[in-house]
C-alpha positions in Angstrom: -3.1 -16.0 -17.6 -5.6 -15.1 -15.6 -5.9 -11.9 -14.3 -8.3 -10.5 -11.2 -8.6 -7.2 -9.5 -8.9 -6.7 -5.9 -8.7 -4.7 -2.8 -5.9 -4.7 -0.8 -8.5 -6.0 2.0 -9.4 -8.9 -0.2 -6.6 -10.1 -1.6 -5.1 -11.0 2.0 -3.6 -14.8 2.2 -3.3 -15.0 -1.6 -0.6 -15.6 -3.9 0.4 -14.8 -7.4 2.9 -14.5 -9.5 2.6 -10.9 -10.3 1.1 -8.2 -8.7 0.2 -5.0 -9.7 -0.8 -1.8 -7.2 -2.7 0.7 -9.1 -3.2 4.5 -7.6 -0.1 3.8 -5.2 -0.5 8.1 -4.9 -1.3 10.4 -1.6 -4.7 11.9 -1.6 -8.0 11.6 0.4 -8.2 8.1 -1.2 -4.5 7.6 -1.6 -2.4 5.5 0.2 -2.3 5.9 2.7 -5.6 7.7 2.8 -6.0 11.0 4.4 -9.4 10.6 5.2 -10.1 10.7 8.9 -10.6 7.3 11.1 -14.8 7.5 12.6 -13.9 8.5 16.6 -16.1 5.7 17.3 -13.0 3.6 15.8 -10.7 4.5 19.1 -13.7 3.0 21.7 -12.9 -0.4 20.4 -9.1 -0.1 19.8 -7.6 -1.2 23.2 -4.6 1.2 22.6 -3.9 4.1 19.6 -1.3 3.0 17.3 2.0 5.0 18.4 2.9 5.9 14.6 0.7 7.6 11.4 -0.8 5.6 9.1 0.2 2.5 10.8 -2.8 0.3 9.6 -2.1 1.3 6.3 0.9 0.5 6.4 0.3 -3.1 7.3 -2.7 -3.3 4.5 0.1 -2.0 2.1 2.8 -4.7 3.3 0.4 -6.8 2.6 -0.8 -6.0 -0.9 3.5 -5.5 -1.3 4.3 -9.2 -0.3 1.5 -11.1 -2.0 3.6 -11.4 -4.9 6.1 -14.1 -5.6 8.0 -12.9 -8.6 7.5 -9.4 -9.5 5.3 -6.1 -8.1 4.5 -3.4 -9.9 3.2 -0.1 -8.4 1.3 2.6 -10.4 1.5 6.1 -8.9 0.7 9.7 -10.2 4.3 11.0 -10.9 3.6 14.2 -9.1 2.0 12.9 -6.0 3.8 9.7 -5.2 2.4 8.2 -2.3 5.1 7.9 1.0 5.9 4.2 1.1 6.9 4.5 -2.5 9.6 7.2 -1.1 10.9 5.2 1.4 10.5 2.0 -0.5 13.3 3.4 -3.1 15.5 5.2 -0.1 15.5 1.7 1.5 15.9 -0.8 -1.7 17.7 1.5 -3.6 19.2 -0.2 -7.0 16.5 -2.8 -6.2 13.6 -0.4 -7.3 13.2 0.5 -11.2 11.1 4.0 -11.3 9.9 5.0 -14.9 8.1 7.1 -15.4 
């Protein structure tokens, strides 16, 4: 078995049988991050995003789709990421939630 730790960004383009996403929780450094983008970013982005956390949502999707057999999300049960709540609403019984 081989184990490696990488950021969501670094995992782009890679594949694994299983992935474990750590600290998928709300918060300043959570998923999505509450830290605001630098205003300079608006100067280089041709058009503002139409919905909140668009880039972070895409990055989370990339992290989720690296696994071919299974994904494990580790979160703070008191502050799970809004993305986990959305996954549970959409996937229903396909998501197993353990405490």
